[in-house]
N, C-alpha and C positions, 0 to 999 in steps of 0.2 A: 318276426324272425323265421327264417326258412328251416325246414326239416331235412335231414340227411340220413342216409344209411351207409354204413360201411360193412361189407361182408368179409369175413376172414375164413381162411382155410389153413390147416396145418401144412407147413412146407415139408414136413416129414410125417406122412400119415400114421406111422407106427407110434408116434408120440402120444396119441390119444390113449392107447392101451399100455404103453411102456415108455413113459417119459424119462429122460435123463435128469440128473440132479439139476443141471443148468436150465433145462426146459421147465422143470418144476418151479425154480426160482423166478424165471421170467414170466411164466403164466401167473404166478402169485402177484407179481408187480402189475401185470395186466389187470387182474381183478381189482387191486387197490386203485389203479388208475380209473377204472369204471366207477367205483364207489365215489371217488373224488369228483368225477364229472356229475354224478347224481347229486352229491351234496352241494355242488355249485349251481345246480339248476340247469345244467346243460343236457344231461342224459334223460331220454324218455324211457328207453328200455334196452336191455341187452340180454342175450342168451345164446344157447347153441342147441343144435339137434343132438339127440341122445343115442345115435348109433356110432359105432366105431369106424365103419367104412363110409367114406364120402361125407363125413361130418362137416358142418360149417357153423359159424356163429354170425350173429348180426348185432349191430349196435345202431340204434336209432337215437338221434340227438338233434339239437338245434344249433345253428350257426348263422352268422350274418350273411355269408356268401361262400362261394366255393373255396376260396383261398383259406378262409377261417375253418371251414369244414375239413379241408385237406390237412390243416395243421393239427386238428383234433385227432384225425386218423393216424397221421405220421407220428404224433406224440405218444401213441399207445406203445408201451415198452416192448410188447411182443411183436408188433409190426416193425418197430425200429430195429429190433434184434434179429429180424428175419425168421422168427419162429412161426409167424403167421404171414401169409400173403394176403393183401387187402385190396379191395376195390371200392371206390366211392360212388354213390348214386344219389341224385336228388330224390326226395321222398316226401310223401304227404300221408299222415295218418288220416284215414277217412272215417273209420268207426272204431271206437275204443270203449272199453269198460270204464265206468266212472272212476275218476282219479288219475286216468292216463291223459297225457297231453293230446289235444285234438278231439277230445270227446265232447 
């Protein structure tokens, strides 16, 4: 199975420090979506940078092909709602700590 990465950035940069109630709800759904991907064995890792300015997140996961990978990215509630803009990239974990895919 191929590995993929989708990169997300907030469409409203101020959201990181001052989210609206709707953004908070959508980001919570985003987090639950990532946990579900992990529990289904799809997600390798996900996280975001810890600065407020120019922050971005990455999700590294497995999918059979680009269409399936795009479906995973587009299924992210925060991407679907437009809270995050996303870009998809083929990826390969080269070195990882024990317990992470590709190690």
